[in-house]
C-alpha positions, 0 to 999 in steps of 0.5 A: 488545480481546477475546482473539478478536482476532488482528489486528496492524497492522505498519509494515514497512520495505522496507529490511529484506531477506528479513524482509517475509514473517515477520509473515504466516508468524506469522499476523499481518494485515499492512499495509505502506507503499509500496513494498511491497518492493524487488523482485518476488520479495520481493512474491511472497514476501509474497503467498505467505506471506499466502495460505498463512497465511490472513491479509490483506496490504495496502499503504497508499497514502492519497493516493488520497483527497486531494480535489485528486486527485479534482479532477485525475481529474475534469479528466482524465476530462472532457478539459479539458486534452487528453491528458497526456504527463507529470505531477508533483504536489507538495503541502505542505499538509493537505487 
């Protein structure tokens, strides 16, 4: 790592009220787990802090890349099962 790199990866707990904006205010890049915060006001505060500091703010949601979800999406887009009303999926293994 060179001295010019200022990027920091942080895992922020959503259960730490009013602290979510501090890393961005300190000029740190932020990647947090979902949910991003516990309410819209906290999300807005985090977004504003990142914008004002010129840093990136991201929310990690890795499940978008599960192969099984790509298959579910293809089935839905093809209309193979009709119009879904409600869905729930539990996965307990690696893909």
